[in-house]
N, C-alpha and C positions, 0 to 999 in steps of 0.2 A: 524669867528665872528658868534655868535649865532643869529638866525633869530627870529623875533617877532612871537607871537603866531598865528596871523591871516595868514601871508604869509606862515608859515610852514604848517598850516592846508590846505591851498589851494594847495600847492605842493603835500602834501600827498594824497589829493583827486584826483589830476590829475594823479598821478602815479598809482592809483587804477583803474581809469576809462579809461584812454587812452589805445588803443591797443598797445601791445608790438610786436616787430618783431618776426616772427617765422621762424626757420631754416628748418622746414619740413612741412608736410601736416597739415591742421587745425585739431583741436580736433573733434572727433566724437560726435554726439549728441544722440546716442542710443547704445545699446549693440553691435549689428551687423548690417551691411548693405551690404549683399551679392550682388555683382554686377550683374545686369541683362545685360549681354553682347549682348543680342538680341534687347534691347530696342532702339527705335529711339529717346528717350528723351536724350538731351545733357545738362548736368549740369557740375559744377566744380567737376568732379569725375563721377561716374556711378550711374544711378538710382538703387534703391534697388529692388530686386525681392521679391515676396510675401512669398515664402517658401524656407527655407534653409535646407541643409542636411550636414552631416559630410564630404561628398565628396567635398563640396565647400571650405573646409579648408585643403584639402589634395593634395599633389603633390609629385611624386617620381622621377622627371626628373633630379635631381642634382646628383644622385648616380653614373651615368655612364659618361664616358668621351665623349665629343662632337667630331664630325668629323672635324678635323683641316684641312683636304684637301678640304673642301667645298668652300674655297675662296682663293684668292691669297695672303692673309696676313698670313696664317698659324695659325690663332687664331679664336676660335669660342666661342660665348657667349650663354649659356643656361639660359634663364631668368625664375625666379619664382616670377613674379609680378602679379598684379591684373588680367591681361589678362589670366594668367594660373591658378591662385588661386583666384577665385572670392570673397572668404571670406576676402581677404586682403583689400577690398574696405573700405576706410575711416580710416584704422588702421595705416597708416603712416609708414609701413615697407615693405621691399621686399628683395629678395636675387637673386644672379645669380651665376652660375659657369662659369669660363672662362678656356678653355684649350688652350695650346700653343704647337705647334710642335717646334722642335729645330729651332731656328731662327725666330719663330713666333712673330708677332707684333699685339697688340691691338692698332690701330693707334690713333693719337691725336684726342681727342673728349671731349665733355663736357656733364654733366648731369644738365640740367637747374633747376631741382626741387629737387635735393638731394645731400647731402654729401655721399661719398662712402668710405667704409673701406674694405680692402682686407686682407684675411688670406690665407697664402700660404700652399696649401696641399702637393705639391711636386715640386721639382726642384728649380730653382733660376731665378729671374727676375730683370732686370733693370727697375726701375719705376721712375716717376717724374711728377710734375705739375708746371705750370708757373703762377706766380702772375700777377695781372694787371699792375704791375710795370716792367713786362718782366724779372723777376728773376726766374731762374730754380732751383727748389728744388728737387734733385734726389738722389736715393740710390739703392744699390743692396740688395734685400731681398731674403730669402730662407725659406725652410720648417719650419713652426711654427711661422714665423714673421708676423707682421701686419703693414700695411701702410695706411694712410688716404689721400684722395683727397677731398679738400674742395669744397663745392657746387659751380657749375658754372664755375670752373676754368679748363682750358685745361690741360689734363693729358694723360699719355700713359703707356703701359707695354710692355717690349720686352724680349723675351727669347733668350739670347745669348749663352746658353749652348748646349751641344750635346745630351741632353735627354729631353723628354717632361716635361712640367710644368703645374700646375693647381692651381687655387685660388678659394675661395668662397668670393663673394662680398656681403656686407650688405649695404642697403640704408635706409634713413629715409624718404621714400616716397613709396606709393603703386605702383607708376608708374613714376620712376625718369626721363624717357626720355633720349635719347642718340642722340647727334648731332655730327657726324663725320665731322671734318673740311674739309677734302679733298672731301668727297662726297657732302657735303652741297654746296661747292663752284663750283665744277666741274661737278656735276651730278644732279643739280637742274632741276626742270621742272616747268615752262619754264626755259631755260638756262640763267645763269648769262651772260650778254653780254661780248664778248671777250675783248672789250675796257676797261671794268672794271678790268678784271683779268690781262691783259697785263700791265696796269698801276700799279695795286696793287703789283704785283710780279716782275715788271721790267723785263719782258721777252717778246718774240715775239709771234705773233698769232699762228705760227706753234707749238710752245711748248705748248700753251694753248689747241689747238685742239688735240694734241697728248695725253695730260693728260685726256681730256674729253672722248676721244675714249676708253681709257683703263678703265675708271671708269663708263662708260655708262652701265645701267642695261642690262643684257643679255636677249635677246628675246627668249621666249619659243617656 
């Protein structure tokens, strides 16, 4: 049914002035805002430094494979975010390279501020994400394939092959953030109380303490 002129005009105005939900970082308000990573000023993003150079927009760290033996998971992430490329500040994009040894796992985690798209450089991976309705959407992807992990949803990648694998990840945030479920729950500081974890996972205190000991940060 057609609406009358006044109600339609009110709706049109509301649609124009009300803020719309954003799936990524907010729009920038200037050409560039190179992050001053030394500044003590804390804002929703990084403070802008006074002078910018071309080096603020340059990074060559994604060209070489990462050291997959550096952790027990057999997978390593090399990030090209605002902390590595200060010129990305406020631009709403970043990238990473992830390398996987045979059997390597990028364990279940979330990116609270970004959707992720991976492009497979080499090898094959079993990937998937879990919806808030606890439905797993999973697929095996190989070189040249793309897969998307929606913002904030738990996801993973696993190399079940006999050879190394690698992907390039793209994010719609200059600093997407990563929260590993296992580390967040079992290696938090201060610790999550054992009583919370034993009840949540329906296991005993010994099992919880065993997991905590394995995930505890290594002392230098």
